[in-house]
Residue, then its C-alpha position, 0 to 999 in steps of 0.5 A: m527499500n525496494y525499487r523497480s526503476g527508481k534507484a536514485e530515489a531509493e538510495e536517497v531514502v536509504a541516505g536519509i535513514e542512515a543519516n538519522g542513525g538507522r540501517a537500510a539498503a536499496i534492493p532491486g526487484d519487480v514485485s509482480e514476479y514471485d521469484q524476484a520477491v524471494a530474491m528481495v527477501e533473501q537479499t534483505i536478510e543478508e544485508l540487515g540480518g533479519l526481517h520483522i516488518l513488510i510494508n507492501n507499498a508498490g502501486i501503479a494506475k492506468d485509468d480508463l473507462i472499462y469499454n476503452m480499457d485494453p486487457s493489458e491495462w487491467l492485468d498490468v495493474m492487477r499484477v503489480n497492485f494485488g500481485g505484488v502484495f501476494n508475492c512479497t507476503k508469501a515470500a516473507l512467510d518462512v521467515f515470519m512463521s519460523q520466528r513466530e513474529g512478523a507485521i504486514v502492512n498493505i497500502s491499499s486505497v478507499m477505492g477498494e471500498r468504493g467505486w470511481t469512473g475510470e478506476a475499475n482496474y485500480s479499484a478492483s486490484k485494491g479491493a483484492v488487497n483488502a480481502f487478502t488483508r482479512c484472509s491472511a490476518v486469519e490464516f497467520a494469526r496462530f503464527g504471531i503474524r499480524v496483517n493490516a492495511v492503510l486505506p488512503g483517500f486522496s493524497p498529493t502523490e505522483m499518481v493522484a497528481p493528474l486528478l489535482e492539476k485540473d483545478g488545483g484539486k478544488g473539485i475533489s477537496k469540496q467532496i471531502p468532509m475535512k476539506t483537505f488532502a491527507t499528506v503522505e506523512e499522515v499515511a505513513g504515520a498510519a503505516v508506522f502505527l500498524a507496524g509497531p507495538d502500540s497496535s499489537a492487538m490489531t490484525g485484519a484492520l482496514v484503517t482509512v486515512d481519507g479525511g472522511v470520504s468513505a464515511q459519507v453516502g454520496i455527496g451531500k450538503p448540510l441543511 
């Protein structure tokens, strides 16, 4: 369980895993720095004895209109959201390639396939993750490494909270065909599936968990 600043939260997750009979470790590191990503992989192997699955889940948002966006806001989001995926993937490759086995799941977003006002940096970073998922899946297939991505829509996380606070999420939920937000457990379930043996024939897939948001054209009403 990697963390950059949330040590207490990471240790809470570790405690939960261990309470259910698993083994876990809280490992610090900034995924936007390649050297730290390498150190994270090395520490994981040292503490847990191996590495077989990588979930790239680090992400930040600094929303603003393009005209008002400071270049640092653009770069910060790209460095974490996409740079973290590249750094951690590359850091894990030696291990995965040598054992000819590995599953990588990138937590992306439907924003990487669509557009939204004020989300140019976030959408671009997730679009890069989606393209990287496809390319790395093709490159790594001969080594037995699978690479897939989960694309959540709107889920009640800290990052999405400001959007939901305006009207309790009603303005957004009415635009979702299923009229409800995907829970974090549902998003996690998709990641577990893609990391496990039941998806052994899947690589390069972008799996949406969005209540149908990305399946529609515009916002329409039935006749």
